[in-house]
C-alpha positions, 0 to 999 in steps of 0.5 A: 592183623594189618590194616593199611589204610592208603590214598592221596593227600586230602582223600580224608585217610588220616581222619578215617584211619585214626577213627577206625583204629579207635573203633576197633581198639588197635595200634595207629601209625601215621606217615605224617607222624612218623615224618614230623618225628624223623625229619626236621625240614620235610620236603616229600622227596623220594628218599624221605618217603622211603625213610618214612616207609622203612620206619613204618615198616619196622613199627609194623614188623614190631606189632607182628612179632608183639602179636598187635593188630595195627592200622598203618595210614600212609598213601602207600602210592607204589606197588614196590612200597606195598609190597614190602609191607605184604611180603613181611606181614603175609606169613605172620598175619592178615593183611588188608587194604583200605583205599580212601577216595575223594573227589578232586575238588573236596581234595582241593578244599581240604588241602587248603586247610591247616592240618595238623600232622601233614603239610602236603598241599595241592602241589603234593597231591598232583605229583603223587597222583601222577606217581600212584600205581593202583593196587592190584590186590582185592580191597575195600574202596571207600568214597569219602565225603565231609559227612559220611565217616560213620558210614565209612567206619561200619563199611569197614569194620563189616569188611574187616569182620567178613574177611577174618571170618573167611580167613579162619574158617 
């Protein structure tokens, strides 16, 4: 099973995705961590983003080959990026999308704080927001606040369980 957690910078997707992976005991790949390992001077350029997503795709393929479930965490802001992952996973395993959203005022506050792995600030958020291509496939949308992580996790776990049950029956 491949679970792609997507959303704009500051939406709470990484906070959620890391906890989801831990709760369901699967591998976790974070785009910011991949970027930090690969690139010394990070700019969030299109070329840089493509390098990061290509590496994540490689890691996803490896997990699929090894029959490991995985949570992938990144903005996944463009259809072309998502399509590569869908095409690679579709024939080998189930793929699920979970989109994490938050109010712009909350995002602005979150992006003012230092975060361990991401340097994305409000300017990066606005750039990615302007380039955002909505996901057309059915997916779970979660609204993040500062105090609803347990509800978000339970909703996601229930969603994955229901969707998985339907696929196996």
